[in-house]
C-alpha positions as CSV (number, residue, x, y, z in Angstrom):
1,M,92.9,121.4,69.9
2,S,92.3,122.9,73.3
3,I,95.6,124.4,75.4
4,T,95.3,124.5,79.0
5,L,94.7,128.0,80.3
6,G,94.9,129.0,84.2
7,F,93.1,132.3,85.6
8,I,93.3,133.9,89.0
9,R,91.1,137.2,89.2
10,N,91.7,139.8,91.2
11,R,89.1,141.8,92.4
12,R,90.4,144.7,93.9
13,E,91.8,145.6,90.6
14,S,88.9,143.9,88.2
15,N,91.3,142.3,86.2
16,V,92.1,138.5,85.4
17,I,96.1,136.7,85.2
18,L,96.4,134.4,82.6
19,T,99.0,132.0,82.3
20,V,99.6,129.7,79.5
21,G,102.6,126.9,79.3
22,S,104.7,125.9,82.1
23,G,108.3,125.7,82.7
24,R,110.6,128.3,80.3
25,T,107.8,128.6,78.2
26,R,105.1,130.2,80.3
27,Q,103.8,133.5,80.0
28,E,101.7,135.5,81.8
29,L,98.9,138.1,81.0
30,R,96.9,140.6,82.3
31,V,93.6,141.8,81.2
32,T,90.1,143.1,82.2
33,S,87.3,140.5,84.2
34,E,85.1,141.7,81.2
35,L,87.5,140.6,78.3
36,F,88.1,137.7,79.7
37,F,84.4,136.9,80.1
38,T,83.5,137.7,77.1
39,I,86.6,135.9,75.1
40,I,86.2,132.6,77.2
41,P,82.4,131.9,78.3
42,Q,83.2,128.6,79.6
43,A,84.8,130.4,82.8
44,N,83.3,130.1,86.0
45,P,82.8,133.6,87.1
46,Y,82.2,132.8,90.9
47,L,85.8,131.2,91.3
48,Y,88.9,132.9,92.0
49,G,91.0,131.1,90.7
50,D,90.6,127.8,87.8
51,V,92.0,126.1,84.9
52,V,89.7,126.1,81.6
53,E,90.5,124.7,78.1
54,A,91.0,127.5,75.4
55,T,91.0,126.9,71.7
56,P,94.2,128.7,69.9
57,A,91.3,131.2,68.5
58,Q,90.5,132.2,71.8
59,L,94.2,132.6,72.9
60,V,95.2,135.0,70.2
61,E,91.9,137.2,70.9
62,L,93.6,137.7,74.1
63,G,96.6,138.4,73.2
64,F,98.6,135.7,73.1
65,Q,100.6,134.4,70.0
66,L,101.0,130.8,69.4
67,D,103.2,128.6,67.6
68,A,103.3,128.4,63.9
69,E,104.2,125.0,64.0
70,M,101.5,124.1,66.8
71,K,103.7,120.8,67.7
72,R,105.0,122.2,71.1
73,E,103.0,124.9,73.5
74,V,105.5,128.2,72.7
75,F,103.6,131.4,73.6
76,R,104.6,134.8,72.9
77,V,102.8,138.1,74.3
78,V,101.9,139.7,71.7
79,R,101.1,143.2,73.3
80,P,103.3,144.3,76.4
81,L,101.6,143.1,79.9
82,V,98.2,145.4,79.6
83,T,98.2,146.6,83.2
84,P,94.8,148.3,83.6
85,A,94.3,151.6,85.6
86,Q,91.8,151.7,88.4
87,V,90.3,155.3,89.1
88,R,87.8,156.5,91.6
89,Y,85.3,159.2,90.4
90,V,82.8,161.6,92.0
91,L,80.1,164.3,90.6
92,D,80.7,167.5,91.6
93,P,77.0,168.8,92.4
94,I,78.1,172.2,91.9
95,T,79.7,172.2,88.8
96,G,78.3,169.0,87.2
97,N,81.3,168.1,86.6
98,Y,83.3,164.6,87.6
99,I,86.7,164.7,89.6
100,V,88.5,161.6,88.8
101,R,91.8,160.4,90.8
102,Y,94.1,157.9,89.2
103,V,94.7,155.0,92.4
104,G,98.4,155.0,93.4
105,T,99.3,158.3,92.1
106,R,98.4,161.9,92.8
107,Q,96.8,162.5,89.6
108,E,93.8,164.4,90.0
109,L,91.2,165.6,87.1
110,V,88.2,167.9,86.5
111,I,86.2,166.4,83.6
112,Q,82.8,167.3,81.6
113,S,80.4,164.9,82.7
114,R,78.9,164.5,79.2
115,A,82.6,163.7,78.3
116,F,83.0,161.2,80.8
117,W,79.9,159.3,80.1
118,K,81.0,159.2,76.8
119,T,84.6,157.7,77.0
120,T,84.3,155.7,79.8
121,G,80.6,154.4,79.7
122,V,79.5,154.8,82.9
123,S,76.1,155.8,83.8
124,R,74.4,159.0,83.8
125,R,72.9,158.0,87.2
126,S,76.0,157.1,89.1
127,P,77.3,160.0,91.3
128,L,80.5,158.0,92.2
129,G,82.1,154.9,92.0
130,S,85.6,152.9,90.6
131,L,86.7,152.1,87.3
132,T,89.3,150.0,85.4
133,L,90.1,151.4,82.6
134,S,93.1,150.7,79.8
135,M,95.9,152.9,79.1
136,D,94.4,154.5,75.9
137,V,91.0,155.5,77.7
138,M,93.4,156.7,80.3
139,K,95.5,159.0,77.8
140,E,92.3,159.9,76.5
141,L,91.0,161.4,79.4
142,G,93.8,164.0,80.0
143,F,96.5,161.4,82.6
144,I,99.8,161.2,81.9
145,V,100.7,157.9,82.0
146,G,103.6,155.7,80.9
147,K,104.0,152.8,78.4
148,G,102.8,150.4,80.8
149,G,101.6,152.2,83.5
150,V,102.6,155.8,85.4
151,Q,105.2,157.5,83.7
152,I,107.5,159.2,86.4
153,E,109.0,162.5,86.7
154,R,112.0,163.6,88.9
155,S,111.0,166.3,91.6
156,K,112.4,169.6,90.2
157,Q,112.2,170.6,93.9
158,F,115.5,171.2,96.2
159,I,115.6,170.9,99.7
160,N,118.2,173.3,100.8
161,Y,120.3,172.8,104.2
162,A,121.4,175.3,106.2
């Protein structure tokens, strides 16, 4: 039994928005492009959006949970929507450490090069670039992230007017 899966690629954030079902049973899930094309190799990587036939096992691997009876298309997201984080990095030639910036926030870290290579899988010859990382990897690097994204803290500064 195959199930129709719609996808739209967001090249800027390097993720794929998946849609399964229609109407009230419609569910969306965001995954990285690498994960999507690994699990669903029949999808055309040159298209921005398309519809592909996927097996129930492939949908479960992506993070959807199917109805046990399979009589109707009822889907429920197993994990919360995974919003990958975009980071930019540059190698400091003086110290040899990487300066990593979390795009969309003001967070910036300095990470030793070996730890950065090991955690992210970046090539040793790459002095600068951008990556899409999961929230688990972001926490491992040392960024402050919340449940589904950035953890926002209230400012402790108050402005006094005369």
